[in-house]
N, C-alpha and C positions, 0 to 999 in steps of 0.2 A: 220801854220798847224792847221787844224781843226780836233777834235776828236768828234765822234758820239757814243752814247751809249743810252740804255733804263734803266731808274731808276724804273719805275713803269710798271711792266709787266701786271698787271691786266688791267690797262688803255690802254696798247697797244693793247689788244685783246678785249676790250669793244666796241661794236658797237652802241647799242641803245643810249647811252648818246651823240653820235657825229652825229646822224641823226635826222633832224627836224621832229617832230611828229612821233617818231619811234613807239610809243606805239599802233599805228593804224595798223601796218603791220600784226601782226598774224591774226586779223580779216579780213583784206583785202584778205590775201591768202586763208583763209578758205571760205570766201563768194564766190570768184572767183571759187575756186575748186568745191564747192558744187553746183553751178549754172551749172558748165560744167557737172557734172554727172547727172543733172536733165534733161539735154537736150537728147532727144531721136533722133537717126539717124538710118536710114536703112543701112547706109554705115560703121558704127562703132558698134562693139560689145564691151560690157564692162563686165569684170568679177571682182567682187569686194571681197576682203578678201580671195583670194586664197592662201592656205597654202604652204609653202616651206621647213618647219621644225616643230620641236615639241614644240618651245617655244611660249608663248602667242603672242608675237609681230612678229612672223615669218609668215607674211602675205604680200601679194602683190596685187595690182590692175593691171589688164591689159586691155588696150584699143586697139582693133585692127580693122584695115580696112580689107576689103575682099582681099584676096590674098596679104598679106603684102610684101613689098620690102625688109624688114629688121626689125631690133628690136632696139629701143633706150631705154635704162634703165636710170631712173633719180634717183639719190640717194641723200636724203635730208640732210641738216646740222643740226646745233644746238649743236655743240661742243660734239657730242655723248651722250648728256644729255637730250635732249628735242625734241619735234615735232615728227610728224608721217606722214604717207603717204597721209592722207585725206586733207593736206593743199596744194597739189601740182597738182591735177588732171589736171586743166587748162593748165599746161605746156605741155600736150600732143598735143595741137592744131596744133603747128607748124609742128612737125614730122608727124602727121596724114595727113597733108596737102600734103606730099610726099609719103603716103602710107607706112610709118614705124609704126609698132606697138610700143606702148609705155607702159613700165612696171614701176611701182612705188613701191618700198617696204618700209615697217617699219622694225625695227630691234630692238633688246633688247638694252636698254639704260643703261649706267653707273649710278650708281654704282653696278647695279645688275650683271653687266658683266665687264671683262676687254676688252680693245680694241682689243687685240689678238682674242677674241671670236667674236667681231663684224665683224672683217675681214673675219673670217670663215663663219659666217652667210650671209654676202653679197655674198661670193663665192658660197654657197650653193643656194642662191636665183637665181644668174646669170645662174647657171647650170640648175635649174628647168625650168626657162623661155626659156633658149636656146634650151631645148628639145621641147618646144611648137611652137616655131616660127623659121622658117627657115631663111637664108640669113645673111647678115653682122650684126654685133652687134656694137652699139655705146654706150659708157658709159659717162654719164654726171653726175657730182657730184658738189654740192654747199658747200663751206666751209669744215666742217668735211666730208662731202660726197665727195668733192673733193679729200681728203685724201684716202677715200675708193675706189673710182674709179681708182685712179693712182696705188694703191696698187695691182691692178688686172693685171697690165702690168709690174710688177717688175720681175726681173729674178726668184725670189722665189714665184712667183704667187701661190696661192692656187687653181687656176682654172686647168681644165684639158688641154692638150696641144690642143685637138681638139676645145675647146671653145675659147682659146686665139687666135688660128689661125682665127677665125672669127671676131675678134675685129678690126673693120675699124679705129676707131678713139676713143680718150678719150679727153673730155673737162673738165677741173677742173675750176670751177667758184669761184674765191677768195679762193682757196683751201689751205689747211694746209699740207705742205710737209716735214716740219722739226718740229718734236714734241718736241724736247728738251726744247725750251722755255716755253713750257706749264707746265713743272714741276715747274716753278717759279711763277705760277698763283695759286690763291686760289682755283680755280676749280679742281686743281689736287687732293684736298682731296676726290673728288668724281671719278675722272678719275683714280686715283691711278697708274700713270705712274711712273716707276723707270727707271734709266738710261739704263738698259739692254733692256727693252721693247721699250722705246722711240727711241733708236738707231735702233733697229731691224725693227720697224715699220714706220720709217721715209723714204718715198720714195726717197727724196733727198740724202740720205746716202746709197741707194741700187743701184744695176746695173738695168737698164731696159731690158725688153725682147728684143731680136733682132727683128727689124722691128717696134718696138713701135712708135706710132704717137700720140703726146699730145699737146694740146693747153692749155695754162695757160691764162685765161680770167678774167680780173679785171675791175672795174670802176674807172674813173679818180677821183671820189669823195670817194673811198675806204680808209680805214686806211692804213697808210704807211706800217705797219708790214704785212698786207695781200698782198700788192703790193710786198713787198720784198720776201715774201714766194713764190709768183708766179714766179716772175723773177729768183729766185734761182733755182727752179727746171728746168725751161726751158734752163737756162744757163748750169747747170751740166749735165743734160740728153742729151743735144746736143753734149757735149763734149764727151759723153759715147755712141755715135752713134744712139740715138733716133732721130727721125724727131720731132722737137718741134717749137712751135711759142708762142709769148708772146703778147697779145692784151689788150690795155687799151681802154675801151669803154667811150666815153665822157658822162658826166653827169649821171653816174651810181654810186650807192653805194652798200653797202653789202646787203641791203634788197630789192633791185630792179634789181639786176644784172642779175637775171634768167628770167626776163620778156620777153626777146627776143624770148624765146621758144614758146610764144603763137602765134607767127607770122610766117607762112611758108616762107615769103620772108625776114625776118629779118637776118642780117648777122650771128647772133649767131646759129640760126637754120641751115642755109646753111653751115656754118663752121663745125658744129656737124656732119651733114650728107655727108660732103665732096662734096657739090655742088658748082661748080664753077660759 
């Protein structure tokens, strides 16, 4: 009989040390995003730094084709502690190829806010953009953003019923769906998770909205703890009536798992937009 456990929770959630040349990634993301924003197009309008709330980081960028077919919202990761919307503009390319508008928000980071407050900020952002763009809504979140995206289709979602009814699909890329292990990491000094909040904000411990459709998407080179977190939500929510899938993309890791969104024909883009 074999027993399995984790003795070093900081290592379990550490990505950079386990990805070759990991230090180059923030610059790669930023360069690609900046280049995308520099490109001019008669077919796509760009609105940068549009406010959705009173806080300094309550801003989103919106890239929209003429007569959009729907709206995709990309929510960045960084353990709710780092990064901002300006690193991800290039990910709009795939959805734009199918005439979906793309909104990318920033949000207040810990420790200036609790995770409960971040969830509420993302809900306010989704409501604001939903009022601007008609049609179906797709939520895609990476890592901590995967947590925020799936939180929007929980039974206790902070979104209005009208907005929830428009959500076509949720894709959680290497998402975090059970927050309790994070209380055992050093980063919790800044996250300030306690048992009550960790339980209440863990999608895997909550009921999904009726009709929720969620894809948990990870890379084959992802850390095992992120693969476990993704399989966990797909398994539990399927048993609770949601339509779920669990996809392992070959040769992808935590820092490049989102790159498929740059290509209209990539399986990730097609999955997100429910294109067969």
